[in-house]
NUNUBA-246964 format. One line per 8 residues: their letters; for each residue x negated, y, z of C-alpha. Coordinates in nm, 2 decimals. Last residue first. Layout:
residues N
A	X/Y/Z  ...
***
This chain:
residues 334
TEKRRRPT	0.57/7.87/-1.90  0.40/7.69/-2.18  0.35/7.90/-2.49  0.53/7.76/-2.79  0.32/7.60/-3.06  0.31/7.78/-3.39  0.49/7.73/-3.73  0.34/7.96/-4.01
AAVALTAG	0.60/8.23/-4.10  0.36/8.52/-4.02  0.10/8.37/-4.24  0.34/8.33/-4.53  0.48/8.68/-4.49  0.14/8.83/-4.50  0.03/8.63/-4.80  0.35/8.73/-4.99
LVGAGVLL	0.30/9.10/-4.90  -0.06/9.10/-5.01  0.02/8.94/-5.34  0.31/9.17/-5.41  0.10/9.48/-5.32  -0.18/9.37/-5.56  0.08/9.31/-5.84  0.24/9.65/-5.77
WPFGQLGS	-0.11/9.80/-5.77  -0.17/9.67/-6.12  0.16/9.84/-6.24  0.07/10.18/-6.10  -0.12/10.30/-6.41  0.18/10.19/-6.62  0.39/10.47/-6.48  0.35/10.64/-6.14
VGVRRTLT	0.49/10.41/-5.87  0.82/10.49/-5.69  1.02/10.19/-5.79  1.18/10.37/-6.09  0.83/10.49/-6.19  0.73/10.13/-6.25  1.00/10.08/-6.51  0.91/10.42/-6.68
NLDGLANF	0.59/10.27/-6.83  0.77/9.94/-6.92  1.03/10.16/-7.10  0.75/10.32/-7.29  0.62/9.98/-7.39  0.97/9.90/-7.52  0.98/10.23/-7.70  0.65/10.15/-7.87
NGINDNIT	0.78/9.81/-7.97  1.09/9.97/-8.12  0.88/10.22/-8.31  0.66/9.94/-8.44  0.78/9.88/-8.79  0.79/10.25/-8.88  0.43/10.31/-8.75  0.30/10.01/-8.93
GVLSALDS	0.48/10.12/-9.25  0.33/10.46/-9.22  -0.02/10.31/-9.19  0.02/10.06/-9.46  0.18/10.30/-9.71  -0.09/10.56/-9.65  -0.38/10.32/-9.69  -0.23/10.16/-10.00
SIKPWGDV	-0.16/10.50/-10.15  -0.52/10.59/-10.10  -0.66/10.27/-10.25  -0.44/10.29/-10.56  -0.49/10.67/-10.57  -0.87/10.66/-10.60  -0.89/10.70/-10.98  -0.62/10.96/-10.99
LAAVDAAP	-0.76/11.15/-10.69  -1.11/11.14/-10.81  -1.00/11.25/-11.16  -0.83/11.56/-11.01  -1.15/11.64/-10.81  -1.37/11.60/-11.12  -1.15/11.82/-11.33  -1.16/12.09/-11.07
PGTQPVAR	-1.54/12.05/-11.05  -1.60/12.13/-11.42  -1.34/12.10/-11.69  -0.97/12.05/-11.74  -0.77/12.13/-12.06  -0.40/12.04/-12.00  -0.29/11.74/-12.20  -0.40/11.52/-11.90
FSTDLEGV	-0.11/11.67/-11.71  0.14/11.45/-11.90  0.01/11.12/-11.77  -0.23/11.06/-11.47  -0.17/11.40/-11.32  0.21/11.35/-11.36  0.20/11.02/-11.17  -0.02/11.17/-10.91
ATVLVVFD	0.24/11.44/-10.84  0.53/11.19/-10.82  0.34/10.96/-10.58  0.24/11.25/-10.37  0.59/11.39/-10.34  0.71/11.04/-10.25  0.44/11.01/-9.98  0.55/11.34/-9.83
DQLQRVES	0.91/11.21/-9.81  0.78/10.89/-9.63  0.59/11.10/-9.38  0.90/11.30/-9.31  1.11/10.99/-9.27  0.84/10.85/-9.03  0.86/11.17/-8.82  1.23/11.15/-8.80
HKMFPAFS	1.21/10.78/-8.70  0.98/10.86/-8.41  0.64/10.73/-8.32  0.47/11.05/-8.44  0.48/11.27/-8.13  0.46/10.97/-7.88  0.13/10.82/-8.00  -0.10/11.04/-7.78
HLMRQGAT	0.12/11.01/-7.47  0.15/10.63/-7.52  -0.23/10.61/-7.55  -0.27/10.80/-7.22  -0.04/10.55/-7.05  -0.23/10.26/-7.21  -0.56/10.40/-7.08  -0.42/10.38/-6.72
TGRHLDSV	-0.29/10.03/-6.80  -0.63/9.92/-6.92  -0.83/10.03/-6.62  -0.63/9.84/-6.35  -0.56/9.56/-6.60  -0.93/9.47/-6.64  -0.83/9.10/-6.64  -1.05/9.01/-6.34
FPYVALAA	-0.93/9.32/-6.15  -0.55/9.31/-6.22  -0.56/8.93/-6.15  -0.70/8.96/-5.79  -0.37/9.03/-5.62  -0.18/8.76/-5.81  -0.44/8.50/-5.77  -0.48/8.58/-5.40
SALLVLAV	-0.10/8.55/-5.35  -0.10/8.21/-5.53  -0.37/8.08/-5.30  -0.20/8.21/-4.99  0.13/8.05/-5.10  -0.05/7.72/-5.15  -0.22/7.75/-4.81  0.12/7.82/-4.65
APRARRRA	0.26/7.50/-4.80  -0.04/7.30/-4.69  0.01/7.44/-4.34  0.39/7.36/-4.32  0.38/7.00/-4.46  0.29/6.84/-4.13  0.58/7.02/-3.96  0.84/6.85/-4.18
GFLLVCSG	1.04/7.08/-4.41  1.34/7.31/-4.34  1.23/7.66/-4.29  0.85/7.65/-4.36  0.91/7.40/-4.65  1.18/7.63/-4.79  0.95/7.93/-4.76  0.67/7.76/-4.94
YIAVIGFL	0.89/7.65/-5.23  1.04/8.00/-5.27  0.69/8.16/-5.25  0.56/7.92/-5.51  0.85/8.00/-5.74  0.79/8.37/-5.70  0.42/8.33/-5.78  0.52/8.15/-6.10
VVLFPIRD	0.76/8.44/-6.18  0.48/8.70/-6.14  0.23/8.50/-6.34  0.48/8.44/-6.62  0.56/8.81/-6.63  0.18/8.90/-6.65  0.11/8.66/-6.94  0.15/8.92/-7.21
FGGIDATR	-0.14/9.13/-7.08  -0.36/8.82/-7.08  -0.69/9.00/-7.07  -0.67/9.38/-7.12  -0.90/9.46/-7.40  -0.62/9.60/-7.62  -0.56/9.87/-7.36  -0.93/9.97/-7.35
RYDPEART	-0.94/9.99/-7.73  -0.62/10.19/-7.75  -0.77/10.44/-7.50  -1.08/10.47/-7.71  -0.87/10.51/-8.04  -0.62/10.76/-7.91  -0.83/11.06/-8.03  -0.85/10.91/-8.37
VRDLLTSA	-0.47/10.83/-8.39  -0.39/11.19/-8.28  -0.63/11.34/-8.53  -0.49/11.12/-8.81  -0.14/11.23/-8.74  -0.24/11.60/-8.72  -0.43/11.56/-9.05  -0.14/11.40/-9.22
RRDIADAQ	0.10/11.67/-9.10  -0.13/11.96/-9.20  -0.22/11.80/-9.54  0.15/11.76/-9.62  0.22/12.12/-9.50  -0.06/12.26/-9.72  0.04/12.05/-10.02  0.41/12.14/-10.01
GRYADLGP	0.44/12.41/-10.28  0.16/12.26/-10.49  0.32/11.92/-10.46  0.66/12.05/-10.57  0.51/12.22/-10.87  0.31/11.90/-10.95  0.63/11.70/-10.97  0.80/11.96/-11.17
FRGPAVGQ	0.53/11.98/-11.43  0.64/12.24/-11.69  0.86/12.41/-11.44  0.61/12.69/-11.35  0.40/12.79/-11.66  0.04/12.67/-11.67  -0.19/12.97/-11.73  -0.49/12.76/-11.80
QTYITDVA	-0.72/12.90/-11.54  -0.45/12.96/-11.28  -0.29/12.61/-11.31  -0.63/12.46/-11.33  -0.73/12.63/-11.00  -0.41/12.53/-10.83  -0.46/12.17/-10.94  -0.82/12.17/-10.81
GAAQRLTV	-0.70/12.30/-10.47  -0.46/12.01/-10.44  -0.73/11.77/-10.56  -0.96/11.88/-10.29  -0.70/11.83/-10.01  -0.60/11.49/-10.15  -0.97/11.37/-10.16  -1.04/11.51/-9.82
LDTRYRAL	-0.73/11.33/-9.68  -0.85/11.00/-9.83  -1.19/11.04/-9.68  -1.04/11.08/-9.33  -0.83/10.77/-9.39  -1.15/10.58/-9.48  -1.32/10.70/-9.16  -1.03/10.58/-8.95
ADVEMHPA	-1.05/10.24/-9.13  -1.42/10.22/-9.07  -1.38/10.28/-8.70  -1.11/10.02/-8.66  -0.78/10.16/-8.53  -0.58/10.08/-8.84  -0.65/9.71/-8.84  -0.55/9.68/-8.47
FRDIMQKG	-0.22/9.86/-8.49  -0.03/9.53/-8.53  -0.19/9.37/-8.23  -0.12/9.67/-8.00  0.24/9.68/-8.12  0.28/9.30/-8.05  0.14/9.33/-7.70  0.38/9.61/-7.62
SAVKSFLG	0.67/9.41/-7.76  0.57/9.10/-7.55  0.54/9.31/-7.24  0.89/9.46/-7.29  1.04/9.12/-7.38  0.91/8.95/-7.07  0.98/9.24/-6.84  1.35/9.25/-6.94
GAIPGVVL	1.45/9.38/-6.59  1.68/9.08/-6.53  1.41/8.83/-6.62  1.13/9.01/-6.44  1.35/9.06/-6.13  1.50/8.71/-6.10  1.18/8.52/-6.02  1.01/8.79/-5.81
LVGFVLLA	1.33/8.87/-5.63  1.38/8.51/-5.54  1.03/8.49/-5.40  1.09/8.80/-5.19  1.41/8.65/-5.05  1.23/8.33/-4.96  0.94/8.52/-4.80  1.18/8.73/-4.60
VAPVKPRR	1.35/8.41/-4.48  1.02/8.27/-4.37  0.92/8.60/-4.21  1.25/8.60/-4.00  1.25/8.23/-3.92  0.93/8.20/-3.72  0.93/7.83/-3.65  0.83/7.76/-3.29
VPAAVART	0.68/7.42/-3.20  0.72/7.24/-2.87  0.42/7.04/-2.76  0.47/6.68/-2.83  0.54/6.47/-2.52  0.29/6.19/-2.47  0.46/5.86/-2.45  0.51/5.68/-2.12
VPPASPLD	0.44/5.33/-2.00  0.56/5.30/-1.64  0.29/5.24/-1.38  0.24/4.88/-1.28  0.36/4.79/-0.93  0.09/4.70/-0.68  0.02/4.33/-0.63  0.08/4.17/-0.28
LVVLPEGP	-0.06/3.82/-0.33  0.11/3.53/-0.14  -0.14/3.27/-0.05  -0.03/2.92/-0.16  -0.01/2.66/0.12  -0.29/2.41/0.13  -0.20/2.08/-0.01  0.00/1.79/0.17
AESALM	-0.21/1.49/0.22  -0.16/1.23/-0.05  0.03/0.92/0.05  -0.17/0.62/0.14  -0.15/0.33/-0.11  0.00/0.00/0.00
***
């Protein structure tokens, strides 16, 4: 018979401390500044809607089109050629008067030349005034034409407005982790808008553009174009008689040479005159659109085109300021 095992030692009761409860770290409360975020949203909407409602796209495109179309006429050699054309016309007018006197040509025998003789001084004065204005405007025209991406300005403004709207919506309604990237995007777009006038030479070009508009204004009118066209008709008729019936009149010496110079050079002269007057006529609407752009900035309290770059700088600074002010911040513990 086997002996039963001795009973074991009693178990010692351990008194263990209670484990502390598992808790999660409480996130610091975050404050979303709503007023600057809403202001950024409204500002973005204005930047998107304003250029469209104000016709900025069409005005800028028209101004760029006018500048491009005048380019062939603003070249130094073209201006010199126009000046030579006027000298040829002026000398021929004096030569015709001399031949009339020397040969005792009766009035009415050459109606076209009679009309030209009567209007030659006025025609020369109008043409010279036009050429003087174009020549004086050439440096300002050149600076205006050198503006980089002038016709892209409305797209830049609208794009910045879209970025501002996106950033404000993230700041108002988006997740906290998306706030800082959204602010950084708005700051980047703000910097691009504010710097653009300087990298594109817009701040100098628009001031020159305003002076160019002032120089062009007297002849960029339909009434002036009609007068130039009437002058052209008088010249065409007069040269036609010089090249046909007036040849029967004896002509010698310098007067004969001046008349021959006009007849021989008329195809080139008429081409120059027709091209310049045609360009003026075709771009009156574009000129007026650029003038409207000049007055558009005055309506918001900035002086003409020369204030346009500073509007872009101001918009960029305001957008950046609102974005920074709308950045979510931790609430201060009390």
